[in-house]
N, C-alpha and C positions, 0 to 999 in steps of 0.2 A: 763561903765556898760550898759547893755541893760535891759530895764524895760518891763515886760509883761503887756498886757492890757486885759480887760474884763476877760474871763475865760482862758486866755492863760497861759502857764507855760514854763519857759526857764530852760533847763537842761544841765549841763556840763557832758559829758560822762565820765564814769569810765572805764579805760582800763583794760580788762581782761588779766591776765597773761597766757602765753602759758604753757601747762603742760610739764613736763620733765620726762623722763624715764632713770634714771642713768644720763649720760652726754648728752643724745640725746634729743633735743627739738622736741616735737610732736605738729605740728601746727594743729589747728582746721579748716583746709580748707574744704570747701564743706558743712559745717554745718551752717544752718541758725540759728542764735541766736537772741534773743530779745536784745535790747539795754538797758544797765544798766547805770544809771546816777544819779547825785545829783541835786536836785532842787535849783536853784540860784535866781529865781525871779518868783513871782506868781501875777497874776492880781487879782483885788478885787472881781470879779464876773460879772454876767450879769443879765439883765432883761428878764424874760420868756415872752412868748406870752401873758400871762394874766397880765403882769405888775409886778409880784412878783420879788423881787431881790433875786438871788440865789448866795450865797457866795461860793468861792472856798474852797475845803477841804484839799488839799495838802499844806504843809508848806515848807518854805525855810529850807534846810538841810535834807529833806526826801530823801531817796534813792528809786528810782522808776524803774519799767520796762516799756519800750516803745516797741511798735510793730516795726518789721523790716521795714515795709512800713507805711508811714503816716507822721512822723515828718519831719519838714523842717530843713535842716542843714544850719547853719549860721556861718560865720567866722567874728568875731569882735575883732579887735586889736590883731590878731594873735592867738586867742583862738577859738576853735570849740565849738559850742552850738547846741542844738536841740530845736526847738520851736514846741509846740503841744497844742491842746485844752485839758483841764483837763479831759473831759469825754473819751478821747482816750488813756489815760494812763492805762496800764494793771493792775498795782498794786503797792503797797508800800512795800518795803522790811523792815521788822522789825528786829532789832538787838537782 
C-alpha cells in the first residue's frame, strides 16, 4: 500500500461504463471527462506559511472528482492510482 504525505491524497480510479444503445456500445471518445475515483489514502495535513497546522478534509472512502490534467498517475503492485494535493480535488461526490 502507498501512504500519502502532508496534504497529499491517493485515489484509485473508478472505471466508467460505456453507454449502450440496444446491443451497440457507444464509446465516449473525444469527450474530455474529469477523473472519478475513491480515496484510499490521505496525508495528515501541512503547516501553512504562518505555522498553523491545516488538516486534510477528505477521508478514505470518499468518491472524488479530479481534473483531467494535474494528478500524477502511479502504478503500484499492478494497481493504478492517482496522487494529487487535496486543494486540487474538484469535489466530493455525495451518495
